[in-house]
Structures are given as C-alpha cells and as structure tokens.
C-alpha positions as CSV (number, residue, x, y, z in Angstrom):
1,M,0.0,-0.1,0.1
2,T,1.2,3.4,-0.8
3,A,1.4,6.0,2.2
4,A,-0.7,8.9,2.3
5,V,1.4,10.3,5.1
6,E,4.9,10.1,5.8
7,L,6.9,11.9,8.2
8,R,11.1,11.6,7.7
9,D,13.6,11.9,10.4
10,V,11.0,15.3,11.3
11,A,12.3,17.8,14.2
12,K,10.4,20.7,15.2
13,E,12.5,23.2,17.9
14,F,10.7,26.6,19.3
15,P,12.1,29.7,20.3
16,G,14.1,28.8,23.5
17,G,15.3,25.6,22.6
18,T,11.9,23.5,23.0
19,R,12.2,20.3,20.9
20,A,8.6,19.3,20.7
21,V,9.2,16.9,18.1
22,D,12.5,15.1,18.0
23,G,13.4,12.9,15.1
24,V,9.8,11.3,14.1
25,S,9.4,8.8,11.3
26,L,6.1,7.5,10.6
27,S,4.5,6.1,7.5
28,V,0.4,6.0,7.6
29,E,-0.8,3.8,5.0
30,A,-3.8,4.8,2.6
31,G,-6.9,3.7,3.6
32,T,-5.8,2.7,7.7
33,V,-6.2,4.4,11.0
34,F,-3.1,5.3,12.6
35,G,-3.1,6.2,16.1
36,V,-0.5,8.3,17.7
37,V,-0.9,7.9,21.9
38,G,1.3,9.8,24.6
39,H,0.8,11.5,27.8
40,S,0.3,15.4,27.9
41,G,3.5,16.9,26.3
42,A,4.5,14.4,24.4
43,G,4.5,16.3,21.6
44,K,1.5,14.8,19.7
45,S,-0.5,18.0,18.7
46,T,2.8,19.7,17.5
47,L,3.2,16.3,15.4
48,L,-0.4,16.8,14.0
49,R,0.5,20.6,13.1
50,L,3.1,19.5,11.1
51,V,1.4,16.8,9.2
52,N,-2.1,19.7,8.3
53,G,0.9,22.4,7.6
54,L,0.1,24.6,10.6
55,E,3.4,24.2,11.9
56,E,7.1,24.0,9.3
57,P,9.5,21.3,10.7
58,T,13.2,22.5,11.7
59,S,14.5,19.5,9.8
60,G,13.1,16.8,8.1
61,S,10.4,15.9,5.4
62,V,6.4,15.6,5.6
63,L,4.6,14.8,2.7
64,L,1.5,13.9,2.2
65,D,0.4,11.7,-1.0
66,G,4.3,12.2,-1.9
67,Q,4.5,15.6,-2.0
68,D,7.0,17.1,0.4
69,I,4.6,19.7,2.1
70,S,7.6,21.7,3.9
71,A,8.7,22.5,0.4
72,L,5.8,24.2,-0.9
73,G,5.0,27.8,-0.9
74,E,1.4,28.6,1.0
75,R,0.0,29.3,-2.4
76,R,0.8,25.6,-3.3
77,L,-0.2,24.3,0.1
78,R,-3.9,25.7,0.0
79,P,-5.3,23.2,-2.0
80,L,-3.5,20.3,-0.8
81,R,-5.1,21.3,2.5
82,R,-8.8,20.5,1.0
83,E,-7.6,17.2,0.9
84,I,-7.0,16.9,4.6
85,G,-9.7,17.3,7.1
86,M,-9.9,18.0,11.0
87,I,-11.6,17.3,13.6
88,F,-11.1,18.6,17.4
89,Q,-11.4,18.0,21.1
90,Q,-13.8,21.0,21.8
91,F,-15.6,21.0,18.1
92,N,-14.9,24.7,17.2
93,L,-17.8,25.1,15.5
94,F,-19.3,28.7,15.0
95,R,-22.3,29.0,17.1
96,S,-23.3,32.1,15.1
97,R,-24.2,29.7,12.2
98,T,-26.6,27.0,11.7
99,V,-25.3,23.6,11.6
100,L,-25.8,23.2,8.0
101,G,-23.9,26.9,8.2
102,N,-21.1,24.8,9.6
103,V,-21.1,22.2,7.4
104,L,-21.6,24.5,3.9
105,Y,-18.4,26.7,5.6
106,P,-15.5,25.0,4.2
107,L,-17.4,24.3,0.7
108,R,-17.8,27.6,0.6
109,L,-14.4,29.1,1.0
110,A,-13.0,26.4,-1.7
111,G,-15.5,28.0,-4.6
112,T,-17.9,25.2,-4.1
113,D,-21.3,26.5,-5.9
114,R,-24.2,27.3,-3.5
115,A,-26.6,24.5,-5.0
116,A,-23.8,21.9,-5.0
117,A,-22.5,22.8,-1.6
118,R,-26.1,22.7,-0.3
119,A,-26.2,19.3,-1.5
120,R,-23.3,18.1,-0.5
121,A,-23.6,19.4,3.2
122,E,-27.1,17.6,3.5
123,E,-25.8,14.4,2.3
124,T,-22.6,14.8,4.9
125,L,-25.1,15.6,7.3
126,E,-27.2,12.5,6.6
127,F,-24.0,10.3,6.6
128,V,-23.6,11.2,10.2
129,G,-26.8,10.9,11.4
130,L,-27.7,14.3,12.0
131,A,-30.2,14.6,8.9
132,G,-33.0,17.3,9.6
133,H,-30.7,19.3,12.4
134,G,-29.3,21.2,9.8
135,G,-31.6,24.5,11.1
136,R,-30.3,23.9,14.6
137,Y,-27.3,25.7,16.4
138,P,-24.5,24.2,17.9
139,E,-26.0,25.6,21.4
140,Q,-28.8,23.3,20.8
141,L,-27.1,20.2,20.3
142,S,-25.6,17.4,22.6
143,G,-21.5,17.0,22.8
144,G,-21.8,13.9,20.5
145,Q,-24.0,15.9,18.1
146,R,-21.6,18.6,18.0
147,Q,-18.6,16.1,17.2
148,R,-21.1,14.9,14.6
149,V,-21.1,18.4,13.2
150,G,-17.5,18.8,13.4
151,I,-16.9,15.2,11.5
152,A,-19.4,16.3,9.0
153,R,-17.7,19.9,8.4
154,A,-14.4,17.8,7.9
155,L,-15.7,15.5,5.2
156,A,-17.6,18.2,3.1
157,T,-14.6,18.4,0.9
158,R,-14.2,14.8,0.2
159,P,-10.8,14.5,1.8
160,K,-8.4,12.0,1.5
161,V,-6.7,12.2,5.1
162,L,-9.0,13.1,8.5
163,L,-6.6,14.6,11.1
164,C,-8.4,13.9,14.6
165,D,-6.9,15.8,17.8
166,E,-7.7,14.0,20.9
167,A,-11.7,14.0,19.0
168,T,-13.4,12.0,22.0
169,S,-11.9,13.1,25.3
170,A,-14.6,15.9,25.9
171,L,-17.3,13.1,25.6
172,D,-19.0,10.0,28.2
173,P,-18.0,6.8,27.2
174,Q,-21.3,6.2,25.8
175,T,-20.7,9.1,23.5
176,T,-17.3,8.1,22.8
177,G,-18.3,4.7,21.2
178,E,-20.8,6.4,19.3
179,V,-18.0,8.7,17.6
180,L,-15.6,5.9,17.2
181,A,-18.1,3.8,15.6
182,L,-18.9,6.7,13.1
183,L,-14.9,7.6,12.2
184,G,-15.0,3.5,11.9
185,R,-18.0,3.9,9.2
186,V,-15.5,6.9,7.6
187,N,-12.5,4.9,7.0
188,R,-14.4,1.6,5.6
189,E,-17.0,3.4,3.4
190,L,-15.4,6.5,2.4
191,G,-12.0,5.0,2.4
192,V,-10.6,7.9,4.1
193,T,-7.2,7.5,5.9
194,I,-7.2,8.9,9.7
195,L,-4.7,9.6,11.6
196,L,-5.5,10.5,15.1
197,I,-3.9,11.3,18.2
198,T,-5.0,10.5,22.0
199,H,-4.2,9.7,25.4
200,E,-6.8,7.2,25.8
201,M,-5.4,3.5,24.8
202,E,-9.5,2.3,24.6
203,V,-9.6,4.7,21.6
204,V,-6.4,2.7,19.9
205,R,-7.8,-0.6,20.8
206,T,-11.0,0.2,19.3
207,L,-10.2,2.0,16.1
208,C,-6.7,1.8,15.1
209,D,-4.8,-0.7,12.9
210,R,-1.3,0.7,13.9
211,V,-0.1,2.9,16.8
212,A,3.1,5.2,17.5
213,V,3.6,5.9,21.4
214,M,5.4,9.2,22.2
215,E,7.3,10.3,25.0
216,D,9.1,13.3,25.1
217,G,9.2,14.4,21.4
218,R,10.2,11.0,20.4
219,V,8.3,7.9,19.1
220,V,9.4,4.8,21.5
221,E,7.6,2.2,20.0
222,S,5.3,1.1,17.1
223,G,3.6,-1.2,15.0
224,E,0.5,-3.1,14.8
225,V,-2.3,-2.7,17.4
226,Y,-2.5,-5.9,18.9
227,E,1.0,-6.5,18.9
228,V,1.4,-3.2,20.7
229,F,-1.2,-4.6,23.6
230,A,0.2,-8.0,23.5
231,R,3.6,-7.0,23.7
232,P,4.9,-4.0,24.8
233,R,8.3,-3.1,24.5
234,H,8.7,0.3,26.0
235,A,7.8,1.0,29.7
236,T,5.9,4.0,28.5
237,T,4.0,1.6,25.9
238,A,3.2,-0.8,29.4
239,A,1.9,1.5,31.2
240,F,-0.6,2.6,29.0
241,V,-1.4,-1.0,27.9
242,R,-2.0,-1.9,31.6
243,S,-4.1,1.3,32.1
244,E,-6.7,-0.3,29.4
245,R,-6.4,-3.6,30.2
246,H,-7.7,-3.6,33.6
247,S,-6.9,-7.4,34.0
248,E,-3.7,-7.4,36.0
249,P,-4.0,-6.4,39.7
250,D,-2.8,-3.1,40.7
251,A,-0.8,-3.1,43.9
252,P,-3.6,-2.0,45.8
253,L,-5.4,-4.4,44.7
254,L,-2.5,-7.3,45.1
255,E,-2.1,-6.3,48.7
256,R,-5.8,-7.6,48.8
257,L,-5.4,-10.5,47.3
258,R,-2.4,-11.4,49.2
259,A,-4.3,-11.2,51.9
260,R,-6.8,-13.5,51.4
261,H,-4.9,-16.0,49.4
262,P,-1.6,-16.7,51.3
263,G,-0.5,-19.2,48.1
264,R,1.7,-18.0,45.3
265,L,0.2,-15.7,43.0
266,V,1.0,-15.9,39.2
267,T,0.1,-13.6,36.7
268,L,-0.6,-15.2,33.5
269,P,-0.8,-13.4,29.8
270,V,-3.8,-14.5,27.7
271,A,-2.9,-13.6,24.0
272,D,-2.7,-15.4,20.4
273,G,0.5,-17.5,19.6
274,N,1.0,-16.8,23.7
275,P,1.4,-20.6,25.2
276,A,1.1,-19.7,29.1
277,L,-2.1,-21.4,29.7
278,E,-1.3,-24.3,27.4
279,G,-0.2,-27.4,29.5
280,L,-0.9,-25.8,32.5
281,S,-3.6,-28.4,33.8
282,E,-0.9,-31.1,33.3
283,L,1.9,-29.2,34.7
284,L,-0.5,-29.0,38.6
285,Q,-0.9,-32.8,38.3
286,L,2.2,-34.0,37.5
287,H,3.6,-31.7,40.7
288,G,0.3,-32.0,42.8
289,V,-0.3,-28.4,43.0
290,D,-3.8,-27.0,43.4
291,F,-4.7,-23.3,42.3
292,T,-7.4,-20.7,42.7
293,L,-8.4,-18.2,40.2
294,V,-8.3,-15.1,42.2
295,H,-8.3,-12.0,39.2
296,G,-8.4,-11.4,35.6
297,G,-10.2,-10.6,32.6
298,V,-9.8,-11.3,29.2
299,G,-11.0,-9.1,26.2
300,E,-10.7,-8.3,22.5
301,V,-8.4,-6.4,20.3
302,R,-9.0,-6.5,16.6
303,G,-11.1,-9.1,17.1
304,R,-8.3,-11.2,19.0
305,P,-8.2,-12.3,22.5
306,L,-6.0,-10.4,25.0
307,G,-5.8,-10.5,28.9
308,S,-4.3,-11.7,31.6
309,V,-5.5,-14.3,34.9
310,T,-4.0,-14.2,38.2
311,L,-3.8,-17.8,40.0
312,E,-2.7,-18.9,43.6
313,L,-1.0,-21.7,43.5
314,R,-0.7,-23.9,46.9
315,G,1.1,-27.0,47.7
316,R,4.7,-27.7,48.8
317,P,7.1,-25.0,47.8
318,A,9.2,-27.3,45.4
319,A,6.2,-28.3,43.9
320,V,5.1,-24.6,43.1
321,E,8.4,-23.5,42.1
322,A,8.4,-26.7,39.5
323,V,5.0,-25.4,38.3
324,V,6.2,-22.1,37.7
325,A,9.7,-22.8,36.2
326,G,7.6,-25.0,33.7
327,L,5.2,-22.1,32.5
328,R,5.7,-21.0,29.1
329,V,5.9,-17.1,29.5
330,P,8.6,-14.7,28.7
331,G,9.6,-12.6,31.5
332,P,8.6,-12.7,35.1
333,V,5.0,-14.3,36.2
334,E,5.1,-13.2,39.8
335,A,1.9,-11.5,40.4
336,G,3.1,-7.7,40.7
337,A,6.8,-8.3,39.1
338,R,6.9,-5.5,37.1
C-alpha cells in the first residue's frame, strides 16, 4: 500500500530551545487508521500541526501523497490542505452559524457552487446521522451531536486524510463509542485515511490498525495495534496498556489478594500465539499443586483475545516452584513483578 502521510526524521524546535518533536519517522498507509498516543507534552499535537502544514518542521520532511509539504509555498499548499479534514476536542464550531452553515463553510471557502454545496452538506449530515438538524445551532445540540457536526464539516470537501485531535476526550463513554463507530464507518465506507492523536488506549484498541507511542517528542514504540498491546516493549507503552486492560492487579488490589490468598500468586498473559495456559493442567497434576483463579479478564483487540489471569498456587514450595518454572511465559510471572 502507498503512504498517505509520511514523516521522515522530522524535528520541530520552538524559540527557547524547546524540541517538541525530535527525529520522528512514521508512515501512515492509505486507507488505514493510525493512532499516536502519549501523555500531555509528548509532542502529539505539534506532530499533527506539522502534518496539516500549520507548523513547519525545523528539519526533516512531511509528505502527503508523496509531496513534501515543507517544500511548498502557501499558494501551492492551500489546495493540498483541502484534501485534509480536521476534527477537534472542543468541536470548534461557529456558534453564530446553524449546523448546516457550519458544514457549508469549508465548501464555500473552496468556491463550491451554492446549490452543489448545499446538496453536499445535507448529504454529509445524513451520513453522520444528523439529517433534519441543519437548522439548529450548536448550543442546541449534545456534545456527541456537536462532534458529529465537526466530523461532517471535516468530510464536506471529500478529504483523503482525516486528522483527529483528541476527538473523543470531551465526551462521555457511551458517546465516545458512538463517535468511534462513526469514524470506523468513515474509514471503511469512504476509504478515508485517519491519523488521530489521543491519550486514551481505548480509542486505539477500538479504532486503530497501527499505533505509535510518543514520549518527550520521540516515538518510543510503534507497530500493529494487537502486537503493541500484547507485547509492549517500552515502559511507557506497557503503562498505557496496563491502564486499558484492567486485567492485571494493581498494587492495592494485589495487597488485598495476598491477604486473602496465602499461596503463591502468578499472573499469566492470555494472547494469540502465547502458550501461557497450554499444559497448565498437566503441570499442576504432575506436581500435585492446586490453584484458585483470583483475578483476571480477557477481552478483544481487533477481534483477537487479550488479557490475563492471576492464579493462587498451593502446594509444597518445591512443587509450586516447579510449576512456575514450567510455565512457558516470557519474563516474570510473579503477580506484581513489573
């Protein structure tokens, strides 16, 4: 597949020496959903502003459909920007304009004929589930409806790429799910490439094909979403994954579990291609060890199982040690050993 967006060793340094983006290289394939996750100050928002041309890189190249936008002047960049839609955390709607007026705005800026613009705006509002709401004003809408207007406005000019800046952070969980489902339709049915930034791994788990994790302006890990969730390599990634999975006991819960279960507690990952639970029954029988399931949870990431279970093992110390040694799990299995 061809890259819709590509960053090649991009850096952005602001006056005073602040280096918000530091040597980032990424390739977002056309027709995919790519997430960039990181804590506040990691450089995510600056990265997005580099992609839409609102910031110029200090060094490196930003390419859209193979064109280096950092080498284009404002006049040549303007038509290329029409191929990029943008949605925001706080919606950024014109309160003085109706819903229809907000969606018409980018079409009128693009010089679209009035009748054609109205037809396109109404078509887009229908796609996002707001048919019949064109005459209302943003203040009359719920947060989820306002974000749908923002998505309709971003789609009005039929962009090839949609940039999402924390698009669900201001929404409640149910509305977040509805907006993510809509963005999934945008990707599948319209073929729009989506590049989103977020600090919520739930967004990445639900929507993205690939993800990059940023810290201090750098990409510390990237890859296919399931692989990153199942086998995080960097400490920052592992912390994000643990916050989303909710299946590994944190320190306070582990303390309570140990108070109730005096045996040895071990946590086993559950994932595709991970043999952690294979042969467990035979191992337990072989060494005469009993167990109790004390905590865990298994969900899905991109349709594949992922989670963990925490067991209490009871028996002679040497037998329990033999079971733990026989578990085919990379890294520590002792509950809380991270």
